[in-house]
C-alpha positions as CSV (number, residue, x, y, z in Angstrom):
1,X,7.1,-7.6,18.6
2,X,6.2,-4.6,20.6
3,X,2.8,-2.9,20.6
4,X,3.2,-0.4,17.8
5,X,0.3,1.3,16.2
6,X,-1.4,-0.2,13.1
7,X,0.6,0.7,9.9
8,X,-0.9,3.2,7.5
9,X,0.2,1.2,4.6
10,X,1.3,-2.4,4.0
11,X,3.8,-3.4,1.3
12,X,4.1,-7.1,0.6
13,X,7.4,-7.5,-1.2
14,X,7.4,-11.3,-0.8
15,X,9.2,-13.1,-3.6
16,X,11.1,-10.0,-4.8
17,X,14.9,-10.1,-4.8
18,X,17.3,-7.3,-3.8
19,X,17.0,-4.4,-4.5
20,X,13.3,-4.5,-5.4
21,X,11.9,-4.7,-1.8
22,X,13.8,-1.5,-0.9
23,X,12.9,0.3,-4.2
24,X,9.2,-0.6,-3.6
25,X,9.4,0.7,0.0
26,X,11.0,4.0,-1.2
27,X,8.2,4.5,-3.7
28,X,5.6,3.8,-1.0
29,X,7.2,6.1,1.5
30,X,7.3,8.9,-1.1
31,X,3.5,8.7,-1.4
32,X,3.0,8.8,2.3
33,X,2.6,11.7,4.7
34,X,5.3,12.5,7.3
35,X,5.0,10.3,10.5
36,X,2.9,7.7,8.8
37,X,3.9,4.1,9.3
38,X,4.8,1.6,6.6
39,X,5.0,-2.1,7.2
40,X,7.1,-4.1,4.7
41,X,7.1,-7.8,4.4
42,X,10.0,-9.3,2.4
43,X,11.5,-12.8,1.8
44,X,14.9,-11.7,0.7
45,X,17.5,-12.0,3.5
46,X,19.6,-9.2,1.9
47,X,16.8,-6.8,2.7
48,X,17.9,-6.7,6.4
49,X,21.1,-5.0,5.4
50,X,19.4,-2.8,2.8
51,X,16.7,-1.4,5.0
52,X,19.1,-0.7,7.9
53,X,21.5,1.2,5.6
54,X,18.6,3.1,3.9
55,X,17.0,4.3,7.2
56,X,20.4,5.2,8.7
57,X,21.0,7.5,5.7
58,X,17.5,9.0,5.4
59,X,15.1,10.9,7.6
60,X,12.9,7.8,7.9
61,X,13.0,5.7,11.1
62,X,13.3,1.9,11.3
63,X,11.1,1.4,14.3
64,X,11.2,-2.4,14.2
65,X,12.8,-5.2,12.2
66,X,12.2,-8.8,12.9
67,X,11.9,-12.3,11.3
68,X,8.7,-14.3,11.5
69,X,9.0,-17.8,9.9
70,X,10.7,-17.1,6.6
71,X,9.5,-13.4,6.4
72,X,11.5,-10.3,7.1
73,X,9.2,-7.6,8.5
74,X,10.1,-3.9,8.8
75,X,8.1,-1.0,10.4
76,X,9.3,2.3,9.0
77,X,8.1,5.7,10.1
78,X,8.1,8.2,7.3
79,X,10.4,11.2,8.0
């Protein structure tokens, strides 16, 4: 993991199945200010595809996506 700034918000979507991690992340991003950073923790392997597709089609930026143990972690900059 690179040295990114501390996230402005943390969303723990552990235990939620697709599409709930992405829906919760969308809700969190809607409440945030532009350029703020959201860190999402998920356990659903399908979230890898979902978050990539979502950020590719939106003005939000997926800064980092990685796996740590059984967790999928995403750092998204609000567009």
